C-alpha positions as CSV (number, residue, x, y, z in Angstrom):
1,X,17.3,-24.2,32.7
2,X,18.5,-27.2,31.3
3,X,18.5,-27.6,28.2
4,X,20.4,-30.6,27.3
5,X,21.0,-33.7,29.2
6,X,25.0,-35.0,29.6
7,X,24.6,-38.1,27.3
8,X,23.5,-34.8,24.6
9,X,26.4,-32.3,24.3
10,X,27.0,-32.9,20.6
11,X,23.0,-31.2,20.1
12,X,24.5,-28.1,22.1
13,X,27.9,-28.2,19.8
14,X,25.4,-28.8,16.2
15,X,23.5,-24.9,17.6
16,X,26.3,-23.0,18.4
17,X,28.3,-24.7,15.1
18,X,25.4,-22.9,12.6
19,X,25.1,-19.5,15.9
20,X,28.9,-18.5,15.5
21,X,29.1,-18.9,11.7
22,X,26.1,-17.1,11.2
23,X,28.1,-14.2,13.7
24,X,30.8,-14.4,11.6
25,X,29.3,-14.2,7.9
26,X,28.0,-10.8,8.9
27,X,31.6,-9.9,9.5
28,X,32.8,-11.8,6.1
29,X,32.0,-9.7,2.9
30,X,33.0,-9.8,-0.2
31,X,33.9,-6.5,-3.1
32,X,33.0,-6.7,-6.2
33,X,33.3,-3.6,-9.2
34,X,32.8,-1.8,-5.4
35,X,30.0,-2.8,-4.6
36,X,30.0,-4.3,-1.0
37,X,28.0,-7.7,-0.7
38,X,27.3,-9.5,2.5
39,X,26.6,-13.3,2.8
40,X,23.7,-14.5,2.2
41,X,22.1,-17.3,4.2
42,X,23.9,-20.9,2.7
43,X,21.4,-22.9,4.3
44,X,17.0,-23.6,3.9
45,X,15.7,-20.4,5.7
46,X,12.9,-23.0,7.2
47,X,15.7,-25.6,8.3
48,X,16.7,-25.7,11.7
49,X,20.7,-24.8,10.6
50,X,18.5,-22.1,8.1
51,X,17.3,-20.4,11.6
52,X,20.0,-21.0,14.0
53,X,22.8,-18.9,11.1
54,X,20.5,-17.0,10.9
55,X,19.6,-16.1,14.4
56,X,23.9,-15.4,14.6
57,X,23.7,-13.2,11.9
58,X,21.1,-10.8,13.6
59,X,22.8,-10.8,16.8
60,X,26.1,-9.3,14.9
61,X,24.3,-6.9,13.3
62,X,22.7,-5.6,16.2
63,X,26.0,-5.3,18.4
64,X,26.8,-3.7,15.5
65,X,24.2,-1.2,15.5
66,X,24.8,-0.5,19.0
67,X,28.2,-0.3,18.9
68,X,28.5,2.2,16.7
69,X,26.0,4.6,17.8
């Protein structure tokens, strides 16, 4: 399955950027007064960026879940 043509390489890089940011944000937490807070989606949940970020975040979540079984 070919998603992109050679002239449109930057579109795939954009998809990967938000996906990878979601994956990284899964492991970035902040601790406030003894409580650990996970990052939240910095983009609108209905936007392309928000959906790709959430896909990456969920991907890391399920990988971590399988790893800890």
